C-alpha positions as CSV (number, residue, x, y, z in Angstrom):
1,M,56.7,159.7,-58.8
2,A,60.1,161.3,-59.4
3,H,61.4,164.0,-56.9
4,I,63.9,166.7,-57.5
5,R,65.0,168.4,-54.3
6,G,67.5,170.5,-52.5
7,F,70.0,172.3,-54.7
8,A,69.4,170.0,-57.7
9,K,69.7,171.4,-61.2
10,I,68.1,169.9,-64.2
11,T,69.3,171.7,-67.3
12,A,69.5,171.4,-71.1
13,A,72.9,171.1,-72.7
14,K,74.1,174.3,-74.3
15,E,75.5,172.6,-77.3
16,T,72.5,170.4,-78.2
17,G,69.5,171.9,-76.4
18,D,68.6,168.4,-75.2
19,A,67.1,168.2,-71.7
20,P,67.1,165.3,-69.2
21,L,64.2,163.0,-68.6
22,I,63.6,161.8,-65.0
23,L,61.5,158.6,-64.7
24,G,59.9,156.4,-62.1
25,N,60.8,156.7,-58.4
26,S,64.0,158.6,-59.1
27,L,65.4,161.1,-56.6
28,V,67.6,163.9,-57.9
29,F,69.6,165.9,-55.4
30,G,72.6,166.6,-57.7
31,N,72.9,168.0,-61.2
32,V,71.7,166.4,-64.4
33,C,72.4,168.1,-67.8
34,G,71.8,167.1,-71.4
35,K,70.3,164.1,-73.1
36,V,70.2,161.9,-70.0
37,L,67.5,159.4,-68.9
38,V,67.5,159.0,-65.1
39,R,66.2,155.8,-63.5
40,G,67.7,156.0,-60.1
41,N,69.1,158.4,-57.5
42,V,71.5,161.3,-58.3
43,L,72.9,162.1,-54.9
44,P,74.1,165.5,-53.6
45,S,77.4,166.7,-55.1
46,R,77.0,164.2,-58.0
47,S,76.8,165.4,-61.6
48,V,75.6,163.5,-64.7
49,E,76.3,165.6,-67.8
50,N,76.0,164.8,-71.4
51,Q,77.0,167.4,-74.0
52,T,76.6,164.9,-77.0
53,Q,73.6,163.8,-79.2
54,E,73.8,160.2,-77.8
55,L,71.4,159.2,-75.0
56,L,73.0,158.4,-71.6
57,V,71.0,156.2,-69.3
58,F,71.8,156.7,-65.6
59,R,70.4,154.0,-63.4
60,G,71.8,155.2,-60.0
61,G,75.2,154.9,-58.4
62,D,77.8,155.0,-61.1
63,S,75.8,153.0,-63.7
64,I,75.8,155.1,-66.9
65,H,75.2,153.5,-70.2
66,K,75.4,155.0,-73.7
67,V,72.6,154.2,-76.0
68,N,73.3,154.4,-79.7
69,E,70.1,155.8,-81.2
70,S,71.3,156.0,-84.8
71,K,70.0,152.9,-86.5
72,K,70.4,154.3,-90.0
73,K,71.1,151.7,-92.5
74,T,74.2,152.5,-94.6
75,K,73.6,151.9,-98.3
76,S,76.5,150.2,-99.9
77,K,77.9,152.0,-102.9
78,K,77.7,150.1,-106.1
79,Q,80.9,149.6,-108.0
80,P,80.9,151.1,-111.4
81,E,80.6,148.5,-114.2
82,R,83.6,148.1,-116.4
């Protein structure tokens, strides 16, 4: 149901190779680059860019949220026995 129109650009980030995902009834008229999930409208002359590995969720307007995807458990180092 998403629409990308006009002079919109949807591009992968050069640094990471990650491309945007446009969902639902989103309308994109501006530019979206990198690891971005769009759930809203990107208006003309508006850019949403992400050159990092973290996911950005754009919900329209100026609502941008970082999503920390790394849920790796850190193993605690055992102290050497004395």
